[in-house]
C-alpha positions as CSV (number, residue, x, y, z in Angstrom):
1,S,-6.4,18.2,11.6
2,L,-6.7,16.4,8.3
3,P,-4.8,18.0,5.4
4,S,-6.7,20.9,3.9
5,T,-6.1,19.5,0.4
6,S,-7.8,16.2,1.3
7,L,-11.1,15.3,-0.4
8,L,-12.4,14.8,3.2
9,T,-12.8,18.6,3.5
10,F,-16.0,18.3,1.4
11,R,-19.3,17.7,3.2
12,K,-19.6,14.1,2.3
13,L,-22.0,13.2,5.2
14,A,-24.4,16.1,4.6
15,G,-28.0,14.8,5.0
16,C,-26.8,11.3,6.2
17,T,-28.3,9.8,9.3
18,L,-25.9,8.3,11.9
19,F,-27.1,6.2,14.7
20,I,-24.3,6.3,17.4
21,T,-24.5,4.3,20.6
22,G,-22.8,5.9,23.6
23,A,-22.7,9.3,21.9
24,S,-23.4,11.5,25.0
25,R,-19.6,11.9,25.7
26,G,-16.2,10.7,24.7
27,I,-15.4,8.9,21.5
28,G,-19.0,8.6,20.4
29,K,-19.6,12.3,20.8
30,A,-16.4,13.2,18.9
31,I,-17.5,11.1,15.9
32,A,-20.9,12.7,16.1
33,L,-19.5,16.2,16.1
34,K,-17.2,15.4,13.2
35,A,-20.2,14.3,11.1
36,A,-22.3,17.2,12.3
37,K,-19.9,19.7,10.7
38,D,-21.0,18.2,7.4
39,G,-24.6,18.8,8.3
40,A,-25.4,15.2,9.2
41,N,-28.3,13.9,11.3
42,I,-27.2,12.3,14.5
43,V,-29.2,9.9,16.6
44,I,-27.6,10.0,20.1
45,A,-28.4,6.6,21.5
46,A,-27.1,6.6,25.1
47,K,-28.2,6.0,28.7
48,T,-27.5,9.4,30.3
49,A,-30.6,11.5,30.4
50,E,-29.9,13.0,33.8
51,P,-26.4,14.4,34.8
52,H,-24.0,11.7,36.0
53,P,-22.4,12.4,39.4
54,T,-18.9,12.2,38.0
55,L,-19.0,12.1,34.2
56,P,-20.0,15.2,32.3
57,G,-22.6,15.3,29.6
58,T,-26.1,13.9,28.8
59,I,-27.9,13.1,25.6
60,Y,-29.3,16.6,25.7
61,T,-26.1,18.5,26.2
62,A,-24.6,16.4,23.4
63,A,-27.6,17.3,21.2
64,A,-27.0,21.0,21.8
65,E,-23.3,20.7,20.8
66,I,-24.2,18.7,17.6
67,E,-26.8,21.4,16.6
68,A,-24.3,24.1,17.3
69,A,-21.7,22.3,15.0
70,G,-24.2,22.3,12.1
71,G,-26.0,19.0,12.4
72,K,-29.4,17.8,13.4
73,A,-29.7,15.9,16.6
74,L,-32.2,13.3,18.0
75,P,-31.4,12.4,21.6
76,C,-32.8,8.9,22.6
77,V,-32.5,7.2,25.9
78,V,-31.0,3.8,25.0
79,N,-29.5,1.2,27.2
80,V,-28.2,-1.3,24.6
81,R,-28.9,-4.1,27.1
82,E,-32.6,-3.5,26.5
83,E,-33.7,-4.6,23.1
84,Q,-37.0,-2.7,23.1
85,Q,-35.2,0.5,23.8
86,I,-33.0,-0.1,20.7
87,I,-36.1,-0.9,18.6
88,N,-37.9,2.2,19.8
89,A,-34.9,4.5,19.1
90,V,-34.4,3.1,15.6
91,E,-38.1,3.5,14.8
92,K,-38.0,7.1,16.1
93,A,-34.9,7.8,14.0
94,V,-36.5,6.4,10.8
95,K,-39.7,8.4,11.5
96,T,-37.7,11.6,12.1
97,F,-35.0,11.5,9.4
98,G,-36.5,9.0,6.9
99,G,-33.9,6.2,7.3
100,I,-30.5,5.2,8.7
101,D,-27.3,5.4,6.7
102,I,-24.6,4.7,9.3
103,L,-24.5,2.8,12.6
104,V,-21.6,3.3,15.0
105,N,-21.4,0.7,17.7
106,N,-19.4,2.7,20.3
107,A,-21.1,1.8,23.6
108,S,-18.9,-0.4,25.7
109,A,-18.2,-1.6,29.2
110,I,-14.7,-2.4,30.6
111,S,-13.2,-4.2,33.6
112,L,-9.5,-5.0,33.2
113,T,-9.5,-7.7,35.9
114,G,-8.5,-11.4,36.1
115,T,-10.9,-14.3,36.0
116,L,-11.1,-14.7,39.8
117,E,-11.3,-10.9,40.4
118,T,-14.1,-10.2,37.9
119,E,-17.5,-10.2,39.6
120,T,-20.3,-12.0,37.7
121,K,-22.3,-8.8,37.4
122,K,-19.3,-7.2,35.5
123,V,-19.0,-10.2,33.3
124,N,-22.7,-9.9,32.4
125,L,-22.4,-6.2,31.8
126,M,-19.5,-6.5,29.4
127,M,-21.1,-9.4,27.5
128,E,-24.5,-7.7,27.3
129,V,-23.2,-4.3,26.3
130,N,-20.2,-5.1,24.1
131,V,-21.4,-8.3,22.4
132,R,-25.1,-8.6,22.7
133,G,-25.7,-4.9,22.5
134,T,-23.6,-4.5,19.3
135,Y,-25.3,-7.6,17.7
136,L,-28.9,-6.4,18.5
137,T,-28.3,-2.8,17.5
138,S,-26.8,-4.0,14.2
139,K,-29.7,-6.5,13.6
140,T,-32.3,-3.7,14.3
141,C,-30.6,-1.2,12.0
142,L,-29.7,-3.5,9.1
143,P,-33.2,-3.5,7.4
144,Y,-32.9,0.3,7.1
145,L,-29.2,0.3,6.3
146,R,-29.8,-2.0,3.3
147,K,-32.0,0.8,1.8
148,S,-29.2,3.4,2.0
149,K,-27.0,4.3,-0.9
150,N,-23.8,3.9,1.0
151,P,-24.5,2.2,4.3
152,H,-21.8,1.5,7.0
153,I,-21.6,-0.3,10.3
154,L,-18.5,0.7,12.3
155,N,-17.7,-1.1,15.6
156,L,-15.1,0.3,18.0
157,S,-13.3,-3.0,18.6
158,P,-9.8,-4.4,18.1
159,P,-8.1,-6.6,15.5
160,M,-8.4,-10.2,16.6
161,N,-5.2,-11.6,17.9
162,L,-5.3,-15.1,19.5
163,N,-2.0,-14.6,21.3
164,P,-2.8,-15.7,24.9
165,M,-1.2,-12.6,26.4
166,W,-4.3,-10.5,25.3
167,F,-6.5,-12.9,27.3
168,K,-4.6,-13.9,30.5
169,N,-4.9,-10.6,32.4
170,H,-8.5,-9.7,31.5
171,C,-10.1,-12.7,29.9
172,A,-13.8,-11.5,30.1
173,Y,-13.1,-8.1,28.7
174,T,-11.1,-9.5,25.8
175,I,-13.8,-12.0,25.0
176,S,-16.4,-9.3,24.9
177,K,-14.4,-6.9,22.7
178,Y,-13.5,-9.8,20.3
179,G,-17.2,-10.6,20.2
180,M,-17.7,-7.2,18.6
181,S,-14.9,-7.9,16.2
182,M,-16.4,-11.2,15.3
183,C,-19.6,-9.4,14.4
184,V,-17.5,-7.5,11.9
185,L,-16.1,-10.7,10.6
186,G,-19.4,-12.3,10.1
187,M,-21.7,-9.4,9.0
188,A,-19.1,-8.1,6.6
189,E,-19.3,-11.3,4.7
190,E,-23.1,-11.8,5.2
191,F,-23.9,-8.4,3.8
192,R,-21.1,-8.0,1.3
193,G,-22.2,-5.7,-1.5
194,E,-25.0,-4.3,0.6
195,V,-23.6,-2.9,3.8
196,A,-20.0,-2.1,4.7
197,V,-19.0,-3.5,8.1
198,N,-15.6,-2.5,9.7
199,A,-13.8,-2.2,13.0
200,L,-11.8,0.8,14.3
201,W,-9.3,0.7,17.2
202,P,-6.8,3.3,18.6
203,K,-3.1,2.8,18.5
204,T,-2.7,4.7,21.8
205,A,-4.8,5.3,24.9
206,I,-7.6,7.9,24.2
207,H,-8.4,10.7,26.7
208,T,-12.1,10.6,27.8
209,A,-14.0,11.6,30.9
210,A,-14.1,7.9,31.9
211,M,-10.3,7.7,31.7
212,D,-10.1,10.7,34.1
213,M,-12.4,8.9,36.5
214,L,-10.3,5.8,36.5
215,G,-6.8,7.4,36.4
216,G,-7.2,10.7,38.2
217,A,-5.7,14.0,37.3
218,G,-2.7,13.8,35.0
219,I,-3.7,10.6,33.3
220,E,-4.4,12.6,30.1
221,K,-0.7,13.1,29.6
222,Q,-0.6,9.4,28.5
223,C,-3.3,9.8,26.0
224,R,-4.4,11.2,22.6
225,K,-7.5,13.3,22.0
226,T,-10.7,11.7,20.8
227,D,-10.2,13.8,17.6
228,I,-7.9,11.1,16.1
229,L,-10.7,8.4,16.2
230,A,-13.2,10.9,14.9
231,D,-11.0,11.7,11.9
232,A,-10.3,8.0,11.3
233,A,-14.0,7.2,11.6
234,Y,-14.8,9.9,9.1
235,C,-12.4,8.4,6.6
236,I,-14.0,5.0,6.9
237,L,-17.6,6.2,6.8
238,T,-17.0,8.3,3.6
239,K,-15.5,5.3,1.7
240,P,-17.7,3.3,-0.7
241,K,-19.6,0.3,0.8
242,S,-17.1,-2.0,-1.0
243,F,-14.6,-1.1,1.7
244,T,-15.7,-3.8,4.2
245,G,-14.4,-6.4,6.5
246,N,-11.4,-4.3,7.7
247,F,-9.9,-4.1,11.1
248,I,-8.4,-0.6,11.1
249,I,-5.9,1.2,13.4
250,D,-6.5,4.9,13.6
251,E,-2.9,6.1,13.0
252,V,-2.3,3.6,10.2
253,L,-5.3,4.8,8.2
254,L,-4.7,8.5,8.8
255,K,-1.1,8.1,7.5
256,E,-2.5,6.5,4.4
257,E,-4.8,9.5,4.1
258,G,-1.8,11.9,4.2
259,V,-1.7,12.9,7.8
260,K,1.9,13.5,8.9
261,D,1.7,15.5,12.1
262,F,0.3,13.3,14.9
263,D,1.4,15.7,17.7
264,V,-1.8,17.6,17.1
265,Y,-3.7,14.6,18.5
266,A,-1.6,14.3,21.7
267,I,-2.5,15.8,25.0
268,A,1.3,15.8,25.8
269,P,3.2,14.7,22.6
270,E,6.1,13.2,24.4
271,K,4.0,11.1,26.7
272,N,1.9,8.9,24.3
273,N,1.4,5.5,25.8
274,L,1.3,2.8,23.0
275,F,-0.4,-0.4,23.8
276,L,-0.4,-2.4,20.6
277,V,1.9,-5.5,20.1
278,G,4.7,-4.5,17.8
279,A,4.6,-0.8,18.8
280,S,8.2,0.4,18.9
281,Q,9.4,0.8,22.5
282,A,12.9,2.2,22.8
283,F,14.5,1.2,26.0
284,K,17.7,3.0,26.8
285,E,20.4,1.1,28.8
286,E,19.4,1.0,32.5
287,K,21.2,3.5,34.7
288,K,23.1,2.2,37.7
289,L,21.6,4.3,40.4
290,S,23.2,4.7,43.9
291,G,22.6,6.7,47.0
292,S,21.7,6.4,50.7
293,Q,18.5,6.5,52.8
294,H,17.7,9.8,54.3
295,G,15.5,10.9,57.1
296,R,12.1,12.5,56.4
297,P,11.9,16.2,57.3
298,D,8.2,15.8,58.0
299,G,8.8,13.1,60.6
300,A,7.3,10.2,58.7
301,K,8.8,6.8,59.4
302,V,11.4,5.6,56.9
303,N,11.7,1.8,56.3
304,K,15.4,1.4,57.2
305,E,15.4,-2.2,56.2
306,S,15.3,-1.2,52.5
307,A,18.4,0.9,52.9
308,S,20.4,-1.7,54.8
309,A,19.3,-4.8,52.9
310,K,20.0,-3.5,49.4
311,P,21.7,-0.1,49.7
312,S,23.2,0.2,46.2
313,S,20.8,-1.7,44.0
314,P,18.7,0.0,41.3
315,V,15.6,-1.3,43.0
316,A,16.6,0.0,46.5
317,E,17.6,3.4,45.0
318,T,14.2,3.6,43.2
319,F,12.4,3.1,46.5
320,R,14.7,5.6,48.2
321,V,13.7,8.3,45.7
322,I,10.0,7.3,46.1
323,Q,10.3,7.6,49.9
324,D,12.0,11.0,49.7
325,T,9.3,12.2,47.3
326,M,6.4,11.2,49.5
327,S,3.9,13.9,50.2
328,E,0.6,14.3,51.9
329,E,-0.8,15.4,48.5
330,Y,0.2,12.0,47.0
331,V,-1.5,10.2,49.9
332,R,-4.6,12.3,49.7
333,T,-4.9,11.9,45.9
334,I,-4.1,8.2,45.5
335,Q,-5.3,6.6,48.8
336,G,-3.8,3.2,48.0
337,V,-1.3,0.7,49.2
338,F,0.8,-1.1,46.5
339,Q,2.8,-4.3,47.1
340,F,5.4,-5.4,44.6
341,E,6.5,-9.0,44.2
342,L,9.8,-8.7,42.3
343,S,11.6,-11.7,40.7
344,G,15.3,-11.9,39.5
345,D,18.2,-9.9,40.9
346,E,17.3,-7.7,43.9
347,G,13.9,-9.3,44.0
348,G,11.6,-9.9,46.9
349,T,8.6,-8.0,48.4
350,W,8.5,-4.2,48.4
351,Y,5.8,-1.7,49.0
352,I,4.5,1.8,48.5
353,D,2.0,3.0,51.1
354,L,0.0,6.0,49.8
355,K,-2.8,5.6,52.3
356,T,-1.3,5.9,55.8
357,K,-0.6,9.5,57.0
358,G,2.8,10.7,55.6
359,G,3.2,7.7,53.3
360,S,6.1,5.3,53.2
361,A,7.9,2.9,50.9
362,G,10.5,0.2,51.2
363,F,11.5,-3.4,51.5
364,G,9.1,-6.0,53.0
365,K,5.4,-6.2,53.3
366,P,3.4,-3.0,53.7
367,P,2.3,-1.9,57.2
368,V,-1.4,-2.4,56.2
369,T,-3.1,-4.8,53.7
370,A,-2.3,-3.9,50.1
371,D,-5.0,-2.7,47.7
372,V,-3.0,-3.7,44.7
373,V,-0.4,-6.5,44.3
374,M,1.9,-6.3,41.3
375,N,4.2,-9.1,40.0
376,M,7.1,-8.4,37.7
377,S,10.9,-8.7,37.3
378,S,13.1,-6.3,39.2
379,A,14.7,-5.2,35.9
380,D,11.3,-4.3,34.4
381,F,10.3,-2.6,37.7
382,V,13.2,-0.2,37.4
383,K,12.5,0.5,33.8
384,M,8.8,1.2,34.6
385,F,9.7,3.7,37.4
386,T,12.4,5.4,35.4
387,G,10.0,6.0,32.4
388,K,11.6,3.4,30.1
389,L,8.7,1.0,30.2
390,K,5.1,2.3,30.3
391,P,2.9,0.5,32.8
392,T,0.2,0.0,30.2
393,M,2.7,-1.6,27.8
394,A,4.1,-3.8,30.7
395,F,0.6,-4.9,31.6
396,M,-0.7,-5.6,28.1
397,T,2.4,-7.6,27.2
398,G,2.3,-9.7,30.3
399,K,5.5,-8.3,32.0
400,L,3.3,-6.9,34.7
401,K,0.6,-8.8,36.5
402,I,-1.9,-7.0,38.7
403,K,-4.3,-8.2,41.3
404,G,-6.7,-6.0,43.2
405,N,-8.0,-2.5,42.5
406,M,-7.3,-1.7,38.9
407,A,-8.4,1.9,39.2
408,L,-5.7,2.5,41.9
409,A,-3.1,0.8,39.7
410,I,-4.0,3.3,36.9
411,K,-3.8,6.2,39.4
412,L,-0.2,5.2,40.2
413,E,0.8,6.3,36.6
414,K,0.3,9.9,37.7
415,M,3.0,9.5,40.3
416,L,5.3,7.7,37.9
417,T,5.1,10.6,35.5
418,Q,6.1,13.1,38.2
419,L,8.9,10.9,39.5
420,N,10.5,10.1,36.1
421,S,12.6,13.3,36.2
422,K,14.1,12.3,39.6
423,L,14.8,8.6,38.9
């Protein structure tokens, strides 16, 4: 999707050896396939040797795709938490291809949970994969990278921003990803003139198999394709080693490279879900919705208190539409109970039950224990359910606080997308 007149159309990575962690699927594999088209050698350093029960792809299926794209592949079983596995794979790569020119630290673990909700084993996983794994893989590859003509390390990690809002909802995850970014900060200076070290981060959510597993069918409409990160990575890795110490956003770099049409990267162009601070978010003036509670044709119980307590408020009208839109398909697909603690005008406790047969929604506490509790203002709640405020943006900017099952919270986005036209 890069301009055909760009210098990037030449095979700049032909013969180069890339060591990519987590390259069996998703972003890592996309970067690998982009380089393979140039005729590059790809070391697939990932855990999945046997098929995963829910995620597609193994190091061997990725190797077949890389070979078909024009590259040479070396699949290696590597859990970056195990230093010896990293060392063994690096030695095998050097023996097979004669050296290492590029390291892409893509392997990552994620848990978007608060301090009290994050289990110790998940804290350990994120710290060991994201920080320690990146550090050890870089350390192991660096002696060989220093021998390359144009060596690069590229970490998939964000620009560092110490605004507390990036920490308060998922402190452990942010610390771990910023640890990867701090590796860029330190190693870029330590090896300046010898090895380029940079970070790359997406401007929007990226569609991967892991995202499907977390968010369910339909979540891809909020995302861009992995191609955008592959193209941005290619731009970085083909620059001279003097290009170092940079924290790069994919869209910003590609615009500088001459890309003008970003719809080609979108799964659903109108649904891109930005999650960077400063991303423009146009909120139209809130509609004043009105209506009355209706009975359910399928016989499901309707919470009459919501209709009588707040019959004409935007919040009550939103829940009325949600109630009328309930279906067994929603209940079967989502299997979650959501409690909303709303502040401000028309605030209070509201709920959506998508677990009990028939489903229900309304004012007050849910009929069964909630799987997810969300805290936000009533005004932001209406904006979120009418498509004027994306849930991810609300969460990342602190307007929405979530406790409980984060995977279920993500699944709720599918329902929001389908309801937007009715609210």
